[in-house]
C-alpha atoms as an extended CHARMM CRD file, in Angstrom:
* protein
*
        79  EXT
         1         1  MET       CA             23.6440000000       65.9470000000        9.2290000000  PROA      1               0.0000000000
         2         2  SER       CA             25.0690000000       62.5310000000        8.3550000000  PROA      2               0.0000000000
         3         3  ASN       CA             24.9650000000       63.5000000000        4.6750000000  PROA      3               0.0000000000
         4         4  LYS       CA             27.1690000000       66.5110000000        5.4670000000  PROA      4               0.0000000000
         5         5  ASN       CA             29.5180000000       64.2900000000        7.4580000000  PROA      5               0.0000000000
         6         6  ALA       CA             29.8250000000       61.8630000000        4.5530000000  PROA      6               0.0000000000
         7         7  ALA       CA             30.5920000000       64.7620000000        2.2050000000  PROA      7               0.0000000000
         8         8  ILE       CA             33.2740000000       66.1390000000        4.5320000000  PROA      8               0.0000000000
         9         9  VAL       CA             34.9980000000       62.7830000000        4.9490000000  PROA      9               0.0000000000
        10        10  GLU       CA             34.9340000000       62.0870000000        1.2070000000  PROA      10              0.0000000000
        11        11  LEU       CA             36.1860000000       65.5810000000        0.3220000000  PROA      11              0.0000000000
        12        12  SER       CA             39.0840000000       65.2990000000        2.7630000000  PROA      12              0.0000000000
        13        13  GLN       CA             39.9940000000       61.7550000000        1.7180000000  PROA      13              0.0000000000
        14        14  THR       CA             39.9180000000       62.7460000000       -1.9470000000  PROA      14              0.0000000000
        15        15  ALA       CA             42.0230000000       65.8670000000       -1.3490000000  PROA      15              0.0000000000
        16        16  ASN       CA             44.6230000000       63.8560000000        0.5480000000  PROA      16              0.0000000000
        17        17  GLN       CA             45.2360000000       61.6740000000       -2.5160000000  PROA      17              0.0000000000
        18        18  PHE       CA             46.9160000000       64.6340000000       -4.2430000000  PROA      18              0.0000000000
        19        19  LYS       CA             50.1700000000       66.5130000000       -3.6960000000  PROA      19              0.0000000000
        20        20  SER       CA             48.5790000000       69.8030000000       -4.7690000000  PROA      20              0.0000000000
        21        21  SER       CA             47.4160000000       72.4600000000       -2.3350000000  PROA      21              0.0000000000
        22        22  ILE       CA             43.6030000000       72.3460000000       -2.2460000000  PROA      22              0.0000000000
        23        23  VAL       CA             41.9170000000       75.2960000000       -0.5570000000  PROA      23              0.0000000000
        24        24  LEU       CA             38.2210000000       76.0350000000       -0.3360000000  PROA      24              0.0000000000
        25        25  GLN       CA             37.0980000000       79.6510000000       -0.1960000000  PROA      25              0.0000000000
        26        26  TYR       CA             33.7340000000       80.4650000000        1.3460000000  PROA      26              0.0000000000
        27        27  GLU       CA             32.9370000000       84.1280000000        1.8290000000  PROA      27              0.0000000000
        28        28  ASN       CA             36.0970000000       85.4500000000        3.5200000000  PROA      28              0.0000000000
        29        29  LYS       CA             37.3020000000       82.1130000000        4.8880000000  PROA      29              0.0000000000
        30        30  TYR       CA             39.9650000000       79.8590000000        3.4110000000  PROA      30              0.0000000000
        31        31  ILE       CA             39.9440000000       76.2080000000        4.4490000000  PROA      31              0.0000000000
        32        32  ASP       CA             42.5100000000       73.5150000000        3.7160000000  PROA      32              0.0000000000
        33        33  VAL       CA             40.3310000000       70.7550000000        2.2540000000  PROA      33              0.0000000000
        34        34  LYS       CA             42.7720000000       68.1690000000        3.5920000000  PROA      34              0.0000000000
        35        35  SER       CA             41.7410000000       69.2190000000        7.1100000000  PROA      35              0.0000000000
        36        36  ILE       CA             38.5630000000       67.4660000000        8.2510000000  PROA      36              0.0000000000
        37        37  LEU       CA             38.2730000000       69.8230000000       11.2260000000  PROA      37              0.0000000000
        38        38  GLY       CA             38.4500000000       72.8840000000        8.9890000000  PROA      38              0.0000000000
        39        39  LEU       CA             35.6950000000       71.4910000000        6.7960000000  PROA      39              0.0000000000
        40        40  PHE       CA             33.4520000000       70.6460000000        9.7610000000  PROA      40              0.0000000000
        41        41  THR       CA             33.5750000000       74.2150000000       11.0180000000  PROA      41              0.0000000000
        42        42  THR       CA             32.8870000000       75.8300000000        7.6490000000  PROA      42              0.0000000000
        43        43  LEU       CA             31.0500000000       73.5850000000        5.2300000000  PROA      43              0.0000000000
        44        44  VAL       CA             27.3360000000       74.2270000000        4.8640000000  PROA      44              0.0000000000
        45        45  ASN       CA             24.9720000000       72.8230000000        2.2720000000  PROA      45              0.0000000000
        46        46  THR       CA             24.0540000000       76.1950000000        0.8410000000  PROA      46              0.0000000000
        47        47  GLY       CA             26.3240000000       78.8140000000       -0.5570000000  PROA      47              0.0000000000
        48        48  GLU       CA             28.8370000000       79.3080000000       -3.2970000000  PROA      48              0.0000000000
        49        49  TYR       CA             32.2920000000       77.8660000000       -2.8370000000  PROA      49              0.0000000000
        50        50  GLU       CA             35.4770000000       78.4690000000       -4.7620000000  PROA      50              0.0000000000
        51        51  LEU       CA             38.0830000000       75.7360000000       -4.9400000000  PROA      51              0.0000000000
        52        52  HSD       CA             41.6910000000       76.7990000000       -5.4650000000  PROA      52              0.0000000000
        53        53  VAL       CA             44.0380000000       74.0060000000       -6.5240000000  PROA      53              0.0000000000
        54        54  HSD       CA             47.7560000000       74.5380000000       -7.1300000000  PROA      54              0.0000000000
        55        55  GLY       CA             50.4590000000       71.9340000000       -7.6030000000  PROA      55              0.0000000000
        56        56  PRO       CA             51.9360000000       69.1680000000       -9.7260000000  PROA      56              0.0000000000
        57        57  ASP       CA             48.7110000000       67.1510000000      -10.0580000000  PROA      57              0.0000000000
        58        58  GLU       CA             46.2150000000       70.0210000000      -10.0440000000  PROA      58              0.0000000000
        59        59  ALA       CA             44.3370000000       68.9680000000      -13.2120000000  PROA      59              0.0000000000
        60        60  GLU       CA             43.5020000000       65.5580000000      -11.7460000000  PROA      60              0.0000000000
        61        61  ALA       CA             42.7610000000       67.0530000000       -8.3360000000  PROA      61              0.0000000000
        62        62  LYS       CA             40.3490000000       69.6350000000       -9.7870000000  PROA      62              0.0000000000
        63        63  THR       CA             38.4010000000       66.9550000000      -11.6510000000  PROA      63              0.0000000000
        64        64  ALA       CA             38.2130000000       64.6040000000       -8.6640000000  PROA      64              0.0000000000
        65        65  MET       CA             37.2000000000       67.3280000000       -6.2070000000  PROA      65              0.0000000000
        66        66  LYS       CA             34.5230000000       68.7480000000       -8.5150000000  PROA      66              0.0000000000
        67        67  GLU       CA             33.0100000000       65.2600000000       -8.8380000000  PROA      67              0.0000000000
        68        68  VAL       CA             32.8100000000       64.8580000000       -5.0510000000  PROA      68              0.0000000000
        69        69  PHE       CA             31.1570000000       68.2760000000       -4.5970000000  PROA      69              0.0000000000
        70        70  GLU       CA             28.5970000000       67.5070000000       -7.3220000000  PROA      70              0.0000000000
        71        71  LYS       CA             27.9300000000       64.0280000000       -5.9190000000  PROA      71              0.0000000000
        72        72  HSD       CA             26.9230000000       65.6380000000       -2.6230000000  PROA      72              0.0000000000
        73        73  GLY       CA             24.8090000000       68.3390000000       -4.2640000000  PROA      73              0.0000000000
        74        74  MET       CA             27.1010000000       71.2600000000       -3.4950000000  PROA      74              0.0000000000
        75        75  THR       CA             27.9650000000       74.0690000000       -5.8750000000  PROA      75              0.0000000000
        76        76  VAL       CA             31.6450000000       74.8020000000       -6.3980000000  PROA      76              0.0000000000
        77        77  ALA       CA             33.5440000000       77.0020000000       -8.8130000000  PROA      77              0.0000000000
        78        78  VAL       CA             36.9590000000       75.5390000000       -9.5710000000  PROA      78              0.0000000000
        79        79  ILE       CA             39.4460000000       78.3890000000       -9.9920000000  PROA      79              0.0000000000
């Protein structure tokens, strides 16, 4: 569980460095990645996630977020 917690904190902290909107889609749920609470209630170690990034710094945000997901062994498709 602590590994999941570390992933959630790092994902949220990374997302908050960017102005862009960063939303994680999992099944039929959409979660603001900048919200730690939203991530805690949704993030699981298995499953396919889609990351939707829109805004002025989206290229940098997509790269940074993908790196954090991969670091924690989670699969994400950046849209």
